[in-house]
matplotlib code that plots the C-alpha trace (Angstrom):
import matplotlib.pyplot as plt

x = [37.6, 38.1, 35.3, 36.0, 33.3, 33.4, 30.8, 29.9, 29.2, 25.5, 23.5, 21.1, 23.2, 26.0, 28.1, 29.2, 32.0, 32.2, 35.7, 35.5, 38.8, 38.6, 40.7, 43.9, 45.7, 43.3, 42.3, 38.9, 37.7, 34.3, 33.5, 30.2, 29.1, 25.8, 24.1, 22.1, 19.6, 19.8, 16.5, 15.2, 14.3, 10.7, 10.8, 10.5, 12.3, 14.6, 13.7, 15.9, 15.5, 14.7, 18.3, 20.0, 18.4, 19.3, 23.0, 22.9, 21.9, 24.7, 27.5, 25.9, 26.1, 29.8, 30.8, 29.5, 31.4, 34.7, 34.4, 33.6, 36.8, 39.0, 37.7, 39.1, 42.5, 45.1, 45.7, 49.0, 50.0, 52.2, 52.6, 49.3, 47.8, 46.2, 46.0, 43.1, 42.5, 38.6, 37.0, 33.3, 32.7, 34.9, 34.5, 37.5, 39.5, 42.4, 42.1, 44.6, 43.0, 44.9, 44.1, 45.7, 48.1, 50.0, 51.4, 49.8, 52.4, 53.4, 52.9, 54.0, 50.7, 48.1, 45.6, 41.8, 40.2, 42.0, 40.3, 41.7, 40.0, 40.2, 43.5, 43.5, 47.3, 46.3, 45.4, 45.9, 46.1, 47.7, 48.6, 51.7, 49.9, 48.4, 50.5, 51.7, 48.0, 46.6, 44.4, 42.3, 38.7, 37.2, 38.5, 37.1, 38.1, 36.3, 36.5, 39.2, 38.6, 41.7, 41.5, 41.4, 42.4, 42.4, 44.6, 42.8, 44.7, 44.5, 42.3, 43.8, 45.6, 42.9, 41.6, 39.6, 38.0, 34.4, 33.3, 34.5, 33.4, 34.3, 32.8, 32.9, 35.5, 34.6, 37.6, 36.9, 35.2, 35.6, 37.0, 38.8, 36.3, 37.9, 38.8, 36.6, 37.5, 39.2, 38.0, 37.6, 34.8, 33.9, 33.1, 29.5, 29.3, 30.6, 29.5, 30.7, 28.7, 29.1, 31.6, 31.5, 31.4, 29.8, 29.9, 29.4, 32.4, 31.9, 30.2, 29.8, 32.3, 30.7, 28.5, 29.2, 29.8, 27.7, 25.1, 26.4, 24.2, 24.5, 26.1, 25.8, 26.6, 24.7, 25.1, 27.2, 27.0, 25.3, 23.4, 22.6, 22.3, 23.2, 21.9, 23.7, 25.5, 24.8, 25.1, 25.4, 24.0, 23.1, 20.5, 20.1, 21.2, 21.1, 21.7, 20.0, 20.4, 22.2, 21.4, 20.0, 17.8, 17.8, 17.5, 18.1, 16.3, 17.6, 20.0, 20.0, 20.1, 21.4, 21.3, 19.5, 18.5, 16.1, 15.7, 16.4, 16.6, 16.6, 15.2, 16.2, 16.7, 15.5, 14.0, 12.9, 12.8, 12.3, 12.2, 9.2, 12.1, 14.3, 13.6, 13.5, 16.2, 16.3, 15.4, 13.9, 13.2, 10.9, 11.5, 11.3, 11.9, 11.2, 10.4, 11.5, 11.8, 10.1, 9.1, 6.3, 5.4, 6.2, 7.4, 5.8, 7.7, 10.0, 8.2, 6.0, 7.8, 7.6, 6.3, 6.8, 6.4, 7.3, 6.7, 6.3, 6.7, 6.7, 4.2, 4.5, 3.5, -0.3, -1.1, -0.6, -0.5, -3.2, -3.0, -3.2, 0.2, 1.9, 1.3, 2.9, 2.6, 1.5, 2.4, 2.4, 3.4, 2.5, 2.1, -1.6, -4.4, -6.7, -3.7, -5.2, -8.4, -7.3, -6.1, -9.4, -11.5, -9.2, -12.1, -12.9, -9.4, -8.4, -11.1, -8.8, -6.6, -9.3, -10.9, -7.8, -7.4, -10.9, -10.7, -11.0, -12.5, -15.7, -18.2, -19.2, -22.6, -21.2, -18.6, -21.4, -23.5, -20.5, -19.5, -23.3, -23.4, -20.2, -18.1, -15.4, -11.9, -11.6, -10.0, -9.2, -7.4, -5.4, -4.5, -3.2, -0.3, -1.7, -2.0, -0.5, 0.1, 1.3, 1.9, -0.9, 2.1, 4.0, 1.1, 2.7, 5.9, 7.6, 4.5, 2.4, -0.3, 0.5, -2.0, -3.4, -6.0, -9.1, -9.3, -12.8, -10.6, -8.2, -11.2, -12.8, -9.6, -7.8, -4.5, -3.5, -5.9, -8.6, -7.3, -4.0, -5.0, -4.6, -5.2, -2.7, -1.9, -1.9, -0.7, -1.7, -5.2, -8.1, -9.1, -12.0, -11.5, -10.6, -12.7, -12.9, -16.0, -17.2, -17.5, -21.3, -21.2, -25.1, -27.0, -29.8, -27.2, -25.7, -29.2, -30.1, -26.8, -27.4, -31.1, -29.8, -27.0, -29.1, -31.8, -29.3, -27.4, -30.6, -32.4, -29.4, -28.5, -32.3, -31.8, -28.2, -30.0, -32.9, -30.9, -28.2, -30.7, -31.9, -29.9, -29.0, -30.4, -28.1, -30.6, -28.8, -31.0, -30.6, -27.0, -26.6, -29.1, -26.9, -24.1, -25.9, -27.0, -23.4, -21.9, -24.6, -24.0, -20.4, -21.6, -23.8, -20.7, -18.9, -22.0, -22.2, -18.4, -18.6, -21.3, -19.8, -16.4, -18.6, -20.3, -17.2, -15.6, -18.5, -17.7, -13.9, -13.1, -9.9, -8.5, -9.0, -8.4, -4.7, -5.3, -8.6, -7.7, -4.1, -5.3, -6.4, -10.0, -10.3, -8.5, -10.8, -13.9, -12.2, -11.7, -15.2, -17.0, -15.2, -15.3, -18.8, -19.8, -18.0, -19.4, -23.1, -23.1, -21.4, -24.1, -27.0, -25.9, -25.9, -29.1, -30.7, -28.8, -30.4, -33.6, -33.4, -32.0, -34.8, -37.5, -36.3, -34.7, -37.4, -37.8, -34.3, -32.2, -28.9, -29.7, -27.5, -26.2, -25.1, -21.4, -21.1, -22.6, -20.1, -17.4, -18.3, -19.2, -15.7, -14.1, -16.5, -14.8, -11.6, -12.2, -13.7, -10.8, -8.5, -10.1, -10.4, -6.7, -5.2, -5.4, -3.5, -0.7, -0.6, -2.9, -4.9, -5.8, -8.3, -6.8, -7.7, -11.1, -12.9, -15.2, -12.4, -13.1, -10.5, -10.9, -7.3, -6.8, -3.5, -1.6, -2.3, -2.8, -5.2, -7.4, -7.2, -8.4, -11.5, -12.2, -12.3, -14.9, -17.2, -17.2, -17.8, -20.7, -22.2, -21.5, -23.5, -26.5, -26.5, -26.6, -29.7, -31.5, -31.5, -32.2, -35.0, -36.6, -36.5, -38.4, -40.8, -41.2, -41.6, -44.8, -47.8, -49.9, -52.7, -50.5, -48.5, -52.1, -53.8, -55.0, -54.1, -51.8, -48.6, -49.1, -47.1, -44.1, -44.0, -44.3, -41.3, -39.2, -40.0, -38.8, -35.9, -34.8, -35.9, -34.0, -30.7, -30.8, -31.6, -28.7, -25.9, -26.6, -25.8, -22.7, -21.4, -22.5, -20.9, -18.0, -17.2, -17.3, -15.0, -12.8, -12.7, -11.7, -15.2, -16.3, -20.2, -20.5, -17.9, -17.0, -19.6, -22.5, -20.8, -21.0, -24.9, -24.7, -21.7, -23.0, -26.6, -28.2, -25.7, -25.9, -29.9, -29.4, -27.7, -30.9, -33.5, -31.9, -32.6, -36.3, -36.7, -35.0, -35.8, -37.6, -40.8, -41.0, -43.6, -40.9, -38.8, -41.9, -42.7, -39.1, -39.1, -42.4, -40.9, -37.8, -39.7, -42.0, -39.4, -37.5, -40.7, -41.3, -37.7, -38.1, -41.5, -39.9, -37.1, -39.2, -41.2, -38.1, -36.6, -40.0, -39.8, -36.1, -36.5, -39.3, -37.7, -34.5, -36.3, -37.8, -34.5, -33.3, -35.5, -34.2, -31.5, -27.9, -28.1, -31.5, -30.3, -27.3, -29.7, -32.1, -29.1, -28.0, -31.4, -32.5, -30.9, -29.1, -30.3]
y = [26.2, 26.5, 26.8, 25.9, 26.6, 24.9, 26.0, 23.6, 24.1, 23.7, 26.7, 25.4, 24.2, 25.1, 22.6, 23.9, 22.0, 22.9, 21.8, 21.7, 21.1, 21.0, 19.3, 19.4, 16.4, 14.7, 16.7, 16.1, 17.3, 17.0, 17.6, 18.4, 18.8, 20.8, 21.2, 24.4, 25.1, 28.2, 29.8, 29.6, 32.3, 32.3, 31.7, 34.5, 32.8, 29.9, 26.6, 24.5, 20.5, 18.9, 17.1, 20.6, 21.9, 18.6, 18.9, 22.4, 21.3, 18.7, 21.5, 23.7, 20.5, 19.7, 23.3, 23.6, 20.5, 21.6, 25.3, 23.2, 21.0, 23.9, 25.4, 22.8, 23.3, 20.5, 18.1, 17.9, 14.5, 13.5, 9.8, 8.8, 12.3, 14.9, 18.5, 20.3, 23.9, 25.1, 21.9, 21.7, 20.1, 22.4, 25.9, 28.1, 25.6, 23.6, 19.7, 17.1, 14.0, 10.7, 7.0, 3.7, 5.3, 4.4, 7.6, 11.2, 13.3, 16.7, 19.2, 23.0, 24.2, 25.3, 22.5, 23.2, 19.8, 16.4, 13.4, 9.8, 7.1, 3.5, 3.3, 0.0, 0.5, 3.0, 1.4, 4.6, 8.2, 10.4, 14.3, 13.7, 12.1, 15.5, 17.8, 19.8, 20.7, 23.2, 25.1, 22.2, 23.1, 19.5, 15.9, 13.2, 9.4, 7.2, 3.6, 2.9, -0.9, -1.3, 1.9, 0.7, 3.7, 7.4, 9.1, 11.4, 14.2, 14.1, 17.1, 19.2, 21.8, 22.0, 25.3, 26.1, 22.7, 22.8, 19.4, 15.7, 12.7, 9.1, 6.4, 2.7, 2.2, -1.3, -1.9, 1.2, -0.2, 2.6, 6.6, 7.9, 9.3, 12.8, 12.8, 15.8, 17.7, 21.2, 20.7, 23.7, 25.8, 26.2, 22.6, 22.1, 18.8, 15.5, 12.3, 8.8, 6.3, 2.7, 2.0, -0.3, 1.9, 0.6, 3.8, 7.4, 9.4, 12.8, 15.2, 17.8, 20.4, 20.3, 23.3, 25.3, 28.5, 27.9, 25.3, 22.3, 21.6, 17.8, 15.1, 11.8, 8.0, 6.2, 2.3, 1.6, -0.9, 1.3, -0.7, 1.2, 5.1, 5.5, 8.1, 11.7, 9.9, 12.7, 16.2, 18.6, 21.5, 20.5, 20.9, 17.3, 14.4, 11.4, 7.9, 5.7, 2.1, 1.1, -1.8, 0.5, -1.5, 0.6, 4.3, 5.1, 7.8, 11.4, 9.8, 13.5, 15.3, 19.0, 18.8, 21.4, 19.3, 20.6, 17.1, 13.7, 10.6, 7.0, 5.4, 1.8, 1.0, -1.7, 0.5, -2.6, -0.5, 3.2, 4.4, 7.1, 9.7, 8.7, 12.1, 14.5, 17.1, 18.0, 21.6, 22.7, 19.2, 19.9, 16.7, 13.0, 10.1, 6.5, 4.9, 1.3, 0.2, -2.4, 0.6, -0.4, 2.4, 6.2, 7.8, 11.6, 13.1, 15.6, 16.0, 19.0, 21.1, 18.4, 19.8, 16.5, 13.0, 10.1, 6.5, 5.1, 1.1, 0.7, -2.2, -3.0, 0.6, -0.2, 2.4, 6.2, 8.8, 11.4, 14.2, 16.5, 15.1, 16.9, 20.6, 21.9, 19.0, 19.9, 16.8, 13.2, 10.4, 7.2, 3.5, 2.9, 5.1, 4.3, 6.4, 9.3, 8.8, 8.8, 12.3, 13.3, 11.9, 12.6, 12.3, 8.8, 7.7, 8.6, 9.5, 9.9, 12.6, 14.2, 14.5, 16.1, 18.3, 19.8, 19.8, 23.4, 24.6, 25.8, 23.9, 25.0, 26.0, 27.8, 29.5, 30.5, 31.9, 33.6, 35.3, 36.1, 37.8, 39.7, 38.7, 40.5, 39.5, 38.4, 41.1, 38.6, 36.3, 39.3, 40.2, 36.8, 37.0, 35.5, 38.8, 41.8, 44.9, 47.6, 50.5, 50.7, 52.1, 48.5, 47.1, 48.6, 47.3, 49.1, 51.3, 48.5, 47.2, 44.0, 40.9, 39.4, 36.9, 37.4, 34.7, 33.6, 32.7, 30.6, 29.0, 28.1, 26.5, 29.2, 29.6, 31.4, 33.0, 31.1, 32.0, 30.7, 27.0, 24.4, 20.6, 18.1, 16.9, 13.2, 10.4, 7.9, 9.4, 7.0, 5.5, 4.1, 0.7, 1.9, 5.2, 6.3, 4.3, 1.5, -2.3, -2.1, 1.9, 2.2, 1.4, -0.4, -2.4, -3.4, -4.8, -6.5, -8.4, -9.8, -10.8, -12.3, -14.0, -15.8, -16.8, -18.4, -20.0, -21.7, -22.7, -24.3, -26.1, -27.3, -28.7, -30.5, -31.8, -33.3, -34.6, -36.1, -38.2, -39.3, -41.5, -40.4, -43.8, -42.8, -39.8, -37.4, -34.4, -35.0, -35.1, -31.9, -30.2, -31.0, -29.6, -26.7, -25.9, -26.6, -23.9, -21.4, -22.3, -21.1, -17.9, -17.3, -17.9, -15.3, -12.3, -13.2, -12.7, -9.5, -8.1, -8.9, -7.2, -4.2, -4.3, -4.5, -1.7, 0.5, 4.5, 3.8, 1.2, 2.6, 1.7, -2.0, -1.9, -3.2, -6.1, -6.9, -6.7, -8.2, -10.7, -14.4, -13.6, -11.6, -14.4, -16.8, -14.7, -14.4, -18.0, -19.0, -16.5, -17.3, -20.9, -21.1, -18.8, -21.1, -24.1, -22.8, -21.8, -25.2, -27.2, -24.9, -25.5, -29.3, -29.1, -27.6, -29.8, -32.7, -31.5, -30.4, -33.9, -35.7, -33.7, -33.5, -37.1, -38.7, -41.5, -42.4, -45.0, -43.2, -40.2, -38.8, -41.7, -41.0, -41.9, -39.6, -36.8, -37.5, -37.2, -34.2, -32.5, -33.6, -31.5, -28.8, -28.8, -28.9, -26.0, -24.0, -24.5, -23.9, -20.3, -19.6, -20.3, -18.3, -15.0, -16.7, -17.4, -13.9, -13.7, -10.9, -10.4, -10.6, -7.5, -5.1, -4.0, -4.2, -6.8, -9.3, -9.8, -10.3, -6.9, -6.3, -5.8, -3.5, -6.6, -8.5, -11.8, -10.2, -8.8, -12.4, -13.8, -11.4, -11.9, -15.7, -15.3, -13.0, -15.1, -18.2, -16.8, -15.2, -18.3, -20.4, -17.9, -18.0, -21.9, -21.8, -19.6, -21.9, -24.9, -23.3, -21.8, -25.2, -26.9, -24.4, -24.6, -28.4, -28.2, -28.0, -24.7, -26.2, -26.8, -23.5, -21.8, -24.1, -22.3, -25.0, -28.4, -28.1, -24.5, -23.9, -25.2, -22.1, -19.9, -21.8, -21.3, -17.7, -17.4, -19.4, -17.3, -14.2, -14.6, -15.5, -12.8, -10.3, -11.6, -12.1, -9.8, -6.6, -8.1, -9.3, -6.1, -3.6, -6.1, -6.3, -2.3, -1.9, -4.3, -2.4, 0.8, 2.3, 1.9, 3.1, 2.7, 3.0, 0.7, 2.1, 1.1, -1.9, -3.4, -3.4, -5.5, -7.8, -8.3, -7.9, -8.6, -11.4, -13.5, -13.3, -16.5, -18.1, -17.5, -18.3, -21.3, -23.6, -22.5, -22.7, -26.0, -27.8, -26.5, -25.7, -28.9, -31.7, -34.4, -32.1, -31.4, -35.2, -36.1, -33.0, -34.2, -37.6, -36.6, -34.6, -37.5, -40.0, -37.6, -37.1, -41.1, -41.6, -39.3, -40.7, -44.2, -43.2, -42.0, -45.2, -47.2, -45.6, -46.4, -50.0, -50.1, -48.7, -50.9, -54.0, -52.9, -52.6, -56.2, -57.8, -56.3, -59.2, -61.8, -64.2, -63.3, -66.0, -64.8, -61.2, -62.2, -63.9, -61.1, -58.6, -60.7, -60.2, -56.7, -54.0, -51.2, -47.7]
z = [-37.9, -41.7, -44.3, -47.9, -50.6, -54.3, -56.6, -59.3, -62.9, -62.6, -63.2, -60.7, -57.7, -55.6, -53.7, -50.3, -48.3, -44.7, -43.0, -39.2, -37.2, -33.4, -30.5, -28.6, -28.4, -30.8, -33.9, -35.1, -38.4, -40.0, -43.7, -44.6, -48.2, -48.7, -51.7, -52.3, -54.7, -56.8, -57.3, -60.6, -62.9, -62.3, -58.6, -56.1, -53.2, -52.7, -50.8, -48.8, -48.6, -45.5, -46.0, -46.0, -42.9, -41.1, -42.3, -41.0, -37.7, -37.5, -38.5, -35.4, -33.0, -34.1, -34.0, -30.5, -29.4, -30.9, -29.0, -25.6, -26.2, -27.0, -23.8, -21.7, -20.3, -21.3, -18.4, -16.8, -15.8, -12.9, -11.5, -12.8, -11.5, -13.7, -12.9, -14.2, -14.3, -14.4, -14.8, -15.0, -11.6, -9.7, -11.4, -10.6, -8.9, -9.7, -9.1, -9.0, -10.0, -9.1, -10.1, -9.4, -6.9, -3.7, -2.7, -3.3, -5.3, -4.8, -7.6, -7.4, -8.4, -5.4, -5.4, -4.4, -5.3, -4.4, -6.1, -5.5, -7.4, -7.8, -5.9, -4.1, -3.0, -0.6, 2.8, 5.1, 5.0, 7.7, 8.2, 6.1, 3.1, 2.1, 4.1, 1.0, 0.2, 3.1, 0.6, -0.2, -0.1, -1.6, -0.9, -3.0, -2.0, -4.5, -4.7, -2.0, -1.6, 0.6, 2.8, 6.4, 8.3, 8.3, 11.0, 13.5, 12.5, 8.8, 8.5, 11.0, 9.1, 6.5, 7.5, 4.2, 3.8, 2.6, 1.3, 2.4, 0.4, 1.2, -1.3, -1.6, 1.1, 1.9, 4.3, 6.4, 9.4, 11.7, 12.3, 14.8, 17.5, 17.4, 13.7, 13.2, 16.2, 15.5, 11.8, 9.7, 10.7, 6.8, 6.5, 4.7, 3.5, 4.9, 2.9, 4.0, 1.9, 1.1, 3.6, 6.8, 9.6, 12.6, 14.9, 14.0, 15.3, 17.3, 15.2, 18.0, 16.5, 13.2, 12.3, 15.6, 13.6, 10.6, 10.1, 8.0, 4.5, 4.7, 6.7, 5.5, 6.6, 4.0, 3.2, 6.4, 9.1, 11.9, 14.0, 17.2, 18.0, 21.7, 24.1, 23.3, 20.3, 17.8, 18.5, 15.5, 13.6, 10.1, 7.6, 6.6, 8.4, 6.3, 7.8, 5.2, 4.3, 7.4, 9.9, 12.6, 14.8, 18.2, 18.7, 22.3, 24.2, 23.6, 20.8, 19.1, 22.1, 21.8, 17.9, 15.5, 12.4, 9.7, 7.9, 9.3, 7.1, 8.4, 5.4, 4.6, 8.2, 10.4, 13.1, 15.2, 18.5, 18.9, 22.3, 23.8, 23.7, 20.6, 18.9, 22.0, 22.3, 18.3, 17.7, 14.8, 13.3, 9.8, 8.0, 9.3, 6.8, 8.1, 4.8, 3.5, 7.4, 9.9, 12.2, 14.1, 16.3, 15.9, 19.2, 19.0, 21.6, 20.3, 17.0, 17.8, 14.9, 12.5, 9.2, 6.8, 7.8, 5.4, 6.4, 3.1, 2.2, 6.2, 6.2, 9.9, 10.7, 11.2, 13.7, 13.3, 15.8, 16.4, 14.3, 17.3, 18.7, 15.5, 16.1, 12.9, 10.3, 6.7, 4.8, 5.6, 3.2, 4.4, 3.7, 3.8, 2.7, 5.8, 7.9, 6.1, 7.3, 10.4, 9.9, 8.3, 11.0, 14.2, 16.6, 15.6, 15.4, 19.1, 21.3, 24.4, 22.3, 20.9, 24.3, 25.8, 23.1, 23.6, 27.3, 28.3, 24.8, 24.2, 22.1, 18.8, 19.9, 22.9, 20.5, 18.1, 20.9, 22.5, 19.3, 18.6, 21.9, 21.0, 24.2, 25.1, 26.4, 29.9, 32.0, 34.7, 32.3, 30.9, 34.3, 35.2, 32.9, 29.7, 27.9, 29.8, 28.2, 30.7, 27.9, 24.9, 22.8, 23.1, 20.9, 17.8, 16.3, 13.3, 13.2, 12.6, 14.9, 16.8, 16.0, 19.0, 19.9, 22.1, 24.9, 23.0, 20.0, 22.4, 24.3, 20.8, 20.0, 17.6, 19.1, 15.8, 13.5, 11.9, 8.5, 9.2, 9.9, 7.2, 7.2, 6.7, 3.1, 3.3, 0.6, -0.5, -0.5, -0.1, -3.3, -4.8, -3.5, -0.1, 0.9, 4.5, 5.4, 7.3, 5.7, 4.9, 4.1, 4.9, 8.0, 6.1, 4.3, 7.7, 8.8, 5.5, 5.5, 9.1, 8.2, 4.8, 6.5, 9.2, 6.9, 4.4, 7.4, 8.7, 5.7, 4.3, 7.5, 7.6, 4.0, 4.5, 8.0, 6.2, 3.2, 5.5, 7.5, 4.5, 2.5, -1.2, -2.7, -5.7, -6.2, -8.6, -7.7, -4.3, -4.1, -6.2, -3.8, -1.1, -2.8, -3.7, 0.1, 1.2, -1.0, 0.1, 3.8, 3.2, 1.7, 4.8, 7.0, 4.6, 5.1, 9.0, 9.2, 7.5, 9.4, 13.1, 11.7, 10.6, 14.0, 15.7, 13.8, 13.2, 12.5, 13.1, 10.4, 9.5, 12.8, 12.1, 8.5, 8.6, 10.8, 9.1, 5.6, 6.1, 8.6, 8.6, 9.2, 5.6, 3.8, 5.3, 4.3, 0.8, 0.3, 1.2, -0.8, -3.9, -3.2, -2.5, -5.4, -7.9, -6.5, -6.2, -9.9, -10.7, -9.0, -10.2, -13.7, -13.2, -11.4, -14.6, -16.8, -15.1, -15.1, -18.9, -19.7, -17.8, -19.5, -22.9, -23.0, -20.8, -23.3, -23.5, -21.2, -21.2, -18.5, -16.1, -13.8, -10.2, -10.8, -13.8, -11.8, -8.6, -11.2, -12.7, -9.4, -8.0, -10.7, -9.5, -6.3, -7.4, -9.7, -6.9, -4.5, -7.3, -8.1, -4.2, -3.6, -6.5, -4.6, -1.5, -4.2, -5.3, -8.2, -7.2, -3.5, -1.3, 1.1, -1.9, -0.2, 3.2, 1.8, 1.1, -2.6, -5.3, -6.9, -7.4, -11.3, -11.2, -13.0, -16.0, -13.7, -11.7, -14.4, -16.2, -12.9, -12.5, -16.1, -15.8, -12.7, -14.5, -17.6, -16.0, -14.3, -17.4, -19.3, -16.5, -16.6, -20.5, -20.2, -17.3, -19.2, -22.6, -20.4, -18.7, -21.8, -23.7, -20.6, -20.9, -24.4, -24.5, -22.4, -24.5, -25.2, -22.8, -20.3, -20.5, -20.3, -17.8, -14.6, -12.3, -12.3, -14.5, -14.9, -11.5, -13.7, -15.8, -12.6, -10.9, -14.0, -14.4, -10.5, -10.8, -14.2, -12.5, -9.3, -11.0, -13.4, -10.4, -8.5, -11.2, -14.1, -12.2, -10.9, -14.2, -16.1, -13.7, -13.3, -16.9, -17.3, -14.5, -15.9, -19.2, -17.6, -17.6, -13.8, -13.5, -9.7, -7.0, -4.3, -2.1, -4.1, -5.5, -2.0, -2.3, -5.4, -3.8, -0.1, -0.7, -4.1, -5.2, -1.7, -1.8, -4.3, -1.2, 0.9, -1.9, -3.4, -0.6, -0.8, -4.6, -5.0, -1.8, 1.0, -1.1, -3.0, -1.9, -1.6, 0.9, 3.2, 3.3, 4.3, 6.7, 8.5, 8.6, 10.2, 12.8, 13.3, 13.6, 16.2, 18.0, 18.3, 19.3, 22.3, 23.2, 22.9, 24.9, 27.8, 27.6, 27.8, 30.7, 32.5, 31.7, 32.3, 35.8, 36.8, 35.5, 37.4, 40.7, 39.9, 39.5, 42.8, 44.4, 42.3, 43.2, 41.8, 39.0, 37.8, 37.8, 35.8, 33.3, 32.8, 32.3, 29.2, 27.6, 28.4, 26.2, 27.9, 27.7]

ax = plt.figure().add_subplot(projection="3d")
ax.plot(x, y, z, "-o")
ax.set_aspect("equal")
plt.show()
């Protein structure tokens, strides 16, 4: 580095030029001209400009870069190979780096690291290929696209080998079974990644003296792990992103593995004893797989369990089957509920766990009475101290547990127990609770659902038995009754599933929320709610039009009403189908409502539903207020007669407001990111208050009207008359039949043509 300073003639400034020269083969020079301001005569300190400070920083960076370049030792090139000393990756080692070669050249220096990169000309490597490099500690074979074979004795004389890396050898389909036999006892890392191996060679000689750090066969074509197929001692065994379908019983028998990763495999079939025979297994990773059932045999020492993004893993084993589990990273939040409530999750395992233990009340009573250790139990071999002096080790007293602690479930001291940390945690949309959450809500949903079902069924029965006669109100009431009937089916479907999964819903959560039942329920509730609102709006407009435009002839015709209602059906079906196509989802919550707003499409969908409901309520409010105001003052304040119109209008507006306004308000606040209530309380609005409309509509719009009562009585009367006529007809028919038996065949045939058959 050289530094040249040139001073200008100006009394207020100095020009400073700094020249930096660095490099070995390539010489880099940077010339920086700085302008330093001289202090004025009346200034007590000098001020640097921001530009000057930035220039100084640039000088420092370039200088450090130059120093780093100077520190590198020059590379000696031999036949497309470079000998490097003291490289950053391999400190204090000499590396032979070769690229695009066919034969490994021999150099005079002692080589510790052999790296062969992008050499498609090499198809086979044998012991003779590296015979001159017995001091190798690390071998890296990278991007060897045509490498097909490694000789079984290639690593035989490498007594100092510590790491072996084979990357991107797509033509390498197998390794000799005994390639790692008699390998250096100092080997710590073995990585064979992105090859096409179908079978793992014998690993029994690895880790015999010192446990290996890592064995990795990632991105190969492994499909089956056979019984006794893997036996080694290693901290990490990584078999990730292969095609492993089957793990047979005792596949890792005799191995000592701290971390086993099978991430990214199929894992269609895991045997009951697939993980038996592994010593000291602490971490197991089965994420990104198709695993359906987790065998627990052999996992007693497991501390960390990872089964993330495994959608087919619907049932998790009881937490009591994992003695030392501390962390669980799972796919679904309701699996964490299983760990929080193990008694409800698996009654059989819980009862077995509690068998022989005292109940909490018995433990409390025993501790209150200060029960001493059972001497008979001590003499039977559970706790046997023949000499009191043996209770101390290294001059410290030994910690023992009393029989009382053991019987109360404390095999270890109570202060050492810890709960399993589980992810994903139950969130606001899926808390650890039943579908309804409250007992009173469960009862109310049954009552509302049954009442809505029966009331709307009566309305549809009466209306369908009576011809429409091109009546617009009758047609709209029929559509409204059908929509509310669908809502009743949705409520009863939820109520039944809640009754079936009471106090243990998390065991049914996956099958329900991702099954056909929840999709049908969600479709019905969205379809019925939108169709109901549409029909209510048309009914309101029809009444407003009939009253406000009573003297006009261009009223709402039946044909135009049918066309408008057809559009409402198309709109309702479209909105109910969108969550089935990926826009929002019915599987987000246990009540099967599309509350997924994580994506922009889901947020727009929910916003559309809420906006449509709010606009419909405002429209109905406007129409009913105008209808009320159109009445004269005397009519509005009359004691009888048409004063009932005002009361009916108040009931209609009040019912709609009580059912829809809270849902719309809290829905918009949650959509804006400020939820005021949680899902537990929102269920009260969504499955109780909002569906009350479905129960009230048939009474407010149909059943309580005088015309409907007349039609209902007429229908019942006709039904009764039909029954009486049928009885009389049967009597007459039987009498005439008896009489015909006395007639001749000719008369009997003539009478049969004139007598109607029953």
